[in-house]
C-alpha positions, -999 to +999 in steps of 0.1 A: +407-644-609+378-627-598+343-620-616+342-584-628+306-584-624+285-593-598+289-599-560+320-611-543+320-639-521+345-654-495+351-686-514+355-663-544+382-638-528+395-671-512+401-693-540+415-666-563+442-658-538+447-694-531+455-698-570+476-667-571+496-681-541+501-714-559+510-701-591+537-680-576+546-711-556+543-691-525+524-720-509+508-751-519+470-744-525+446-773-532+415-761-533+396-793-517+418-793-489+424-760-480+386-744-490+364-735-460+336-728-487+331-760-508+317-756-539+279-764-540+270-801-550+233-790-554+213-777-582+198-743-578+165-744-571+134-739-593+115-704-589+084-720-608+085-688-628+079-663-603+101-637-587+104-612-557+116-577-578+114-551-561+078-531-569+059-501-559+046-509-524+008-514-517-007-480-524+022-466-535+015-423-554+038-439-584+013-468-590-007-444-603+013-410-613+037-430-638+015-441-657+011-426-693-019-419-717-019-447-750+002-436-776+028-418-751+062-425-739+082-418-703+115-412-691+129-429-661+146-410-635+165-416-601+139-429-572+115-455-568+096-444-594+122-459-619+103-493-610+082-481-638+104-491-663+099-527-658+064-527-656+049-524-688+042-485-687+061-469-716+091-462-695+120-464-703+160-448-699+178-435-667+203-406-663+218-390-634+199-364-614+199-331-629+199-347-664+167-357-666+153-349-700+186-339-716+191-371-732+154-361-750+165-327-761+189-343-786+170-370-793+138-355-804+155-342-835+155-377-852+124-389-836+091-390-854+073-386-820+075-350-810+066-351-770+079-373-739+070-374-702+099-376-679+096-386-644+112-366-614+107-370-578+100-336-559+139-347-542+154-346-570+139-316-586+157-294-551+190-312-556+192-306-592+160-313-616+149-279-620+183-271-640+167-301-664+137-281-665+157-251-669+175-262-697+147-280-716+128-247-718+157-228-730+160-257-762+124-251-767+118-289-761+085-307-762+086-325-727+060-327-696+078-329-662+059-351-640+070-338-606+063-369-582+058-349-548+055-380-522+066-365-492+099-380-484+129-393-497+109-429-497+140-454-518+168-443-490+143-448-458+119-422-460+140-393-447+127-358-452+136-336-482+163-315-478+156-276-474+119-256-478+100-270-511+062-273-511+039-276-544+032-238-547+069-231-541+073-256-573+047-237-592+057-205-591+096-211-597+084-234-632+065-205-641+092-183-637+113-204-656+088-198-685+071-232-687+039-230-710+014-249-681+013-263-649-013-286-632-018-305-601-032-340-594-035-351-561-057-382-539-071-353-516-082-322-534-099-309-505-063-303-487-059-272-511-089-257-501-075-218-488-040-227-504-029-200-527-015-212-559-002-193-591-031-181-615-040-204-639-023-238-621-057-257-606-061-290-586-077-319-601-084-353-584-058-382-598-088-394-616-079-372-643-045-379-648-049-394-682-072-363-697-048-338-679-018-356-696-038-361-731-036-321-729-005-316-721+011-335-750-004-315-775+010-281-759+043-272-774+069-265-753+075-274-715+044-283-692+047-294-656+024-319-638+031-322-601+015-350-584+012-349-549+003-377-529+024-389-497+045-421-500+027-450-489+053-464-468+055-433-448+020-432-444+016-466-431+047-456-405+029-420-392-001-442-391+018-463-362+029-431-344-004-414-352+013-387-369-011-394-404-048-394-402-060-431-403-093-430-425-120-456-416-128-470-445-119-506-458-121-521-496-143-555-497-147-574-529-177-595-528-164-628-544-191-639-562-194-603-576-166-607-591-154-625-619-117-630-613-103-605-648-078-587-627-085-554-640-084-543-608-046-555-605-041-535-638-059-502-628-043-500-591-011-525-598-012-529-562+006-564-543-026-560-519-050-573-543-044-611-538-057-643-551-091-658-535-097-696-551-130-704-546-155-733-565-161-709-592-125-703-599-102-679-591-113-648-577-097-614-558-092-603-523-081-574-505-051-582-484-064-558-455-031-556-435-009-549-462-033-526-482-026-489-472-062-472-480-050-463-519-084-469-527-075-469-569-083-508-568-118-496-565-109-478-603-112-517-613-142-516-640-162-538-616-190-539-594-178-561-567-159-532-550-176-523-514-162-491-490-168-506-456-170-475-434-160-472-399-148-507-398-120-528-390-105-562-401-119-589-375-094-612-356-107-646-350-096-644-314-123-622-295-096-613-271-081-579-270-042-575-273-042-573-232-063-602-228-045-626-259-008-616-241-025-624-207-037-659-217+000-667-236+020-656-211-001-682-184+006-711-209+041-706-214+046-707-172+042-743-183+063-743-211+101-753-206+130-729-214+153-745-236+185-747-222+210-727-247+246-728-241+268-697-258+279-705-294+289-696-328+258-697-355+253-688-388+222-675-393+205-659-424+170-648-428+152-644-466+121-624-470+099-597-485+120-560-483+097-536-462+080-568-442+109-566-412+136-588-426+161-566-412+146-564-381+149-601-369+186-595-380+189-563-358+172-578-327+190-608-328+223-593-334+213-569-302+205-600-281+244-611-286+255-579-278+235-575-245+252-611-241+290-594-246+291-614-277+303-606-310+278-604-341+276-593-374+248-584-395+249-578-434+220-570-451+215-577-491+188-552-496+189-521-516+161-516-533+146-547-528+134-534-493+107-522-520+090-557-521+119-577-534+142-605-520+160-596-488+183-618-469+202-610-437+231-625-432+239-626-394+271-641-375+271-653-337+304-656-319+304-676-290+321-648-271+338-612-277+360-623-306+346-623-342+337-656-355+346-650-391+340-628-425+302-612-421+292-625-453+282-663-449+290-683-478+278-711-496+264-742-475+278-725-446+246-716-424+235-732-395+203-720-393+176-705-418+146-684-412+128-688-447+097-661-442+089-660-478+090-691-496+102-672-534+129-652-516+141-686-498+150-702-537+165-672-546+202-684-550+219-657-529+196-675-498+196-713-510+232-717-518+240-709-479+217-736-467+236-770-460+213-802-469+207-823-439+230-795-418+210-762-420+181-758-398+155-746-418+123-724-405+097-719-434+067-694-434+046-715-457+023-687-470+031-677-505+023-639-509+011-630-545+046-619-565+043-590-588+039-610-621+000-617-603-010-581-609-002-584-650-011-624-653-043-629-637-041-671-643-008-669-630+001-703-609+013-696-576+025-734-566+026-730-530+029-762-516+055-772-546+080-745-533+077-752-498+083-791-505+112-783-525+128-759-498+123-793-471+137-819-501+169-792-503+175-790-463+161-822-454+127-830-442+148-840-405+160-802-401+128-784-417+098-769-402+072-751-420+042-731-405+016-706-422+026-678-399+008-654-421-024-669-410-012-675-377-005-634-373-034-625-394-060-643-368-045-636-338-035-599-341-052-590-369-019-579-393+003-607-408+034-582-407+041-600-372+045-629-388+084-629-390+088-621-355+065-652-349+086-675-370+118-658-346+100-672-318+097-704-333+134-713-343+146-700-311+121-721-292+134-751-316+170-743-294+181-732-327+194-700-317+220-695-289+207-667-272+189-664-239+153-652-236+160-624-219+183-608-241+159-613-265+132-598-248+153-571-246+161-565-278+130-563-291+124-534-259+155-511-274+142-517-310+114-493-299+088-503-326+058-520-319+075-534-285+043-554-271+034-566-304+065-575-311+068-594-281+033-614-281+046-627-319+075-641-305+058-658-274+032-669-298+058-687-318+076-702-290+037-715-277+031-729-314+061-751-308+055-760-274+019-762-267+006-759-304-031-771-290-027-735-266-024-717-300-050-738-319-075-729-298-073-693-301-081-700-340-112-701-362-120-738-376-098-741-409-124-731-441-127-764-461-112-762-489-128-754-521-121-755-558-136-759-591-155-793-599-134-823-612-162-845-624-194-836-645-219-852-617-198-823-592-201-797-620-241-809-626-245-804-587-230-770-581-242-754-613-278-761-619-289-751-584-271-719-591-288-713-628-319-726-608-318-694-585-303-674-613-331-676-636-355-706-635-357-743-630-365-743-669-329-722-676-315-743-655-326-778-674-309-766-708-283-763-689-280-800-677-298-817-708-271-804-731-244-812-710-254-846-705-256-850-741-221-837-745-211-863-720-226-890-736-208-879-772-179-882-754-179-911-735-190-929-771-158-922-781-143-935-744-162-945-717-136-932-691-136-897-702-157-865-695-126-840-700-140-824-729-178-827-712-164-807-675-149-783-694-181-774-716-195-773-681-173-749-668-175-724-699-217-729-709-220-717-667-200-688-674-221-677-705-254-685-687-254-670-659-238-634-671-235-609-647-262-583-658-278-555-635-307-581-620-279-607-609-258-584-592-285-570-574-293-606-565-259-617-550-256-583-530-295-593-518-283-624-504-280-629-464-244-644-472-233-609-485-241-597-449-227-628-435-197-627-453-186-588-443-198-597-406-175-626-403-144-604-419-151-567-400-164-553-365-181-522-358-210-503-370-203-500-402-218-484-431-213-494-471-207-476-500-210-489-543-184-484-569-203-491-605-210-477-634-246-475-640-260-473-674-275-442-690-260-422-659-222-431-660-203-405-683-171-419-703-142-412-693-109-398-713-101-436-716-131-443-732-148-466-702-176-456-682-166-437-650-177-455-621-199-437-591-197-439-554-233-453-543-244-449-506-262-473-484-294-464-497-288-485-527-290-514-509-332-513-509-332-515-546-312-539-546-340-567-536-364-550-560-341-552-591-333-586-582-368-599-580-372-582-615-352-610-635-380-629-646-379-597-671-343-607-683-343-613-722-379-603-727-389-569-748-400-555-712-361-559-705-349-520-700-309-530-695-314-561-722-311-531-750-277-523-740-250-537-765-233-555-740-261-575-729-272-583-767-235-591-769-236-615-742-269-630-752-252-639-785-224-654-773-247-677-751-269-687-781-240-694-804-221-713-782-252-736-770-257-743-807-217-752-812-221-777-785-248-790-797-231-796-831-199-812-811-227-836-793-235-849-830-199-851-848-176-851-819-147-877-835-113-891-822-102-863-852-118-836-839-115-842-800-086-819-795-097-790-815-134-791-794-117-792-762-098-761-771-130-739-785-145-750-754-123-740-728-120-708-750-150-695-735-137-695-698-117-667-708-147-645-706-143-624-677-153-591-662-176-565-675-177-536-696-147-529-718-131-555-703-156-582-709-163-570-747-130-580-764-132-617-749-164-621-762-160-608-795-130-634-798-152-662-791-177-653-816-149-653-841-137-685-831-176-699-830-175-690-868-147-708-874-158-739-853-137-772-856-166-787-867-158-787-905-160-813-930-124-821-934-119-829-895-147-852-891-131-874-919-110-899-913-071-888-923-059-906-953 
């Protein structure tokens, strides 16, 4: 009668009871006649390959601490760090508190692998995890315990760890248990100045994690690595209260230098790295609102990262919060307040965990309580509060009598505030929506999902997700707005977008509560009261007088996309190549693409697919970003203009690069990046002017293996395009198209770019223009 797994809904219980009563002839039960929860007649929504799976927060210490060296594996444990098991980090397994590593004690006797890493939070350690370490020592097991000291029990809301616990105490205790070696890594080694530690216990910056783990895995017996870095969510909470240092440092990615390779996402695993679509393709940017200032993204092997010191993100409006509040209040004086009578209402709020979804439900329920009406809230959270899909079921009654069960069942929602389109497409949310009945309020912004950290080219179909929600609920019942952009421009913080959505829904008359009750509930919530009240009011004003809000915003940027015709490609790429090198260099590009276009149109006068893709690829290979080009892009006036548009204050710059000849190799085989001060800006114009030396025997950078490989790939590709222009036929067209597109996968710098260049050269050896392909099939 009842499923043995999954969640129970009111309809499942109702139907099970009805069938049981009917079976024993206690009542006559007809599901179609008696059920209050009809079976859905609409199909599940398409999630387009995206999901809001729980993930490490932006700047989470586990983004760094759960990495293991190549060739090693780790075991998961209880805590947020368990999520590493679905992040391609060679992490698996789960055991109870106090059992960490004990399964390895037995399994290792039957394994070829002689060593394992075991993750453990400091709360687990203090609870019972140290007993597992004691057992591993007694069993003489080869294991490294990574104790992740995050200063909070983050998975359940950021409570302090029970009992007296500190890194020095853990060191003393595990040494007393007999471990072979203890090391400490941290994002702030300076905090350990003057801190007494046991002998032979040393503190290292977290950049040494890979090297230290490689050393520890070679030591027989039990070793311990303590990674000391405060939970990112706790940092954000404490900074809002002024209880934690807030460094005046922001990270900016120069879009012209960025290659869109995604290595910054691989290194940092951070969700605050977002896609930036440009005329040169997808690049990367930093979402300053969600960034928790972890700065591990700068470890991506790319010279596009800039530290902007003593700066704050610039708001589109020049008003401070006080003047903005005054302006909004003045505008609202002329806005009619909806006439709202007490009524029952089933409300669902769906969004991203950690962005205030639960707060919306709590405020609505409190407002109902203030009106002496019954209300219930059921939050579907769990681990989803870590960036996953969170859904709040809020049931309001028109009086003091409860209106029904807490959970809102299938097609029973009267109102849906959908703060994220991916979360809204989850069956637990979308099945609550009744077509042509539920009022939908949709935030059309699509925050990148976890897939983007590992798949740089993952599709993010923002428009399609919104359109299917509108189609699902009915166009006449749907309102959609980019609340993220509104909040970002007006407040400089997108975290207020959910409260803005509540204001929109209320002004539309969809939330049957009085204005005074909601305002008092926001006040009683006690967190960022003025900011939340202002966001709610902006949402109201956007509905009643959108022109009053629009005048505060910056002009919408023109939509940029890659060229879609050969003419557009030539108009974009030729001037850029002329600036890159000279007019003759640009002319080589134009002549070759035009020759290829003529060959293609001899086969089909309307086709230019192959020549367009060849233009994209050839530009990428001809405009490879060497030292001269990076210097030229940083010297361009547009760079300073972009910074001034995004930041305010008397800021200074630091650059993160790995200059040739002076950068040492790290344990991972990559050159280690250096932080260069603002003084390097004086060198950029000088180096940029030396581009005339590029590729000549006087070019000091041209002798590097990377530069020689780039020139070889460019020249070989140009020769293959010449061959294609001469031998293109209907029989080899598709293979030629596949070949010319492949060059667009070459992105990044140094070791990131190297493998893609080698693959292109291998493909060039196996050119599709073999005699068999140029002949007609038998």
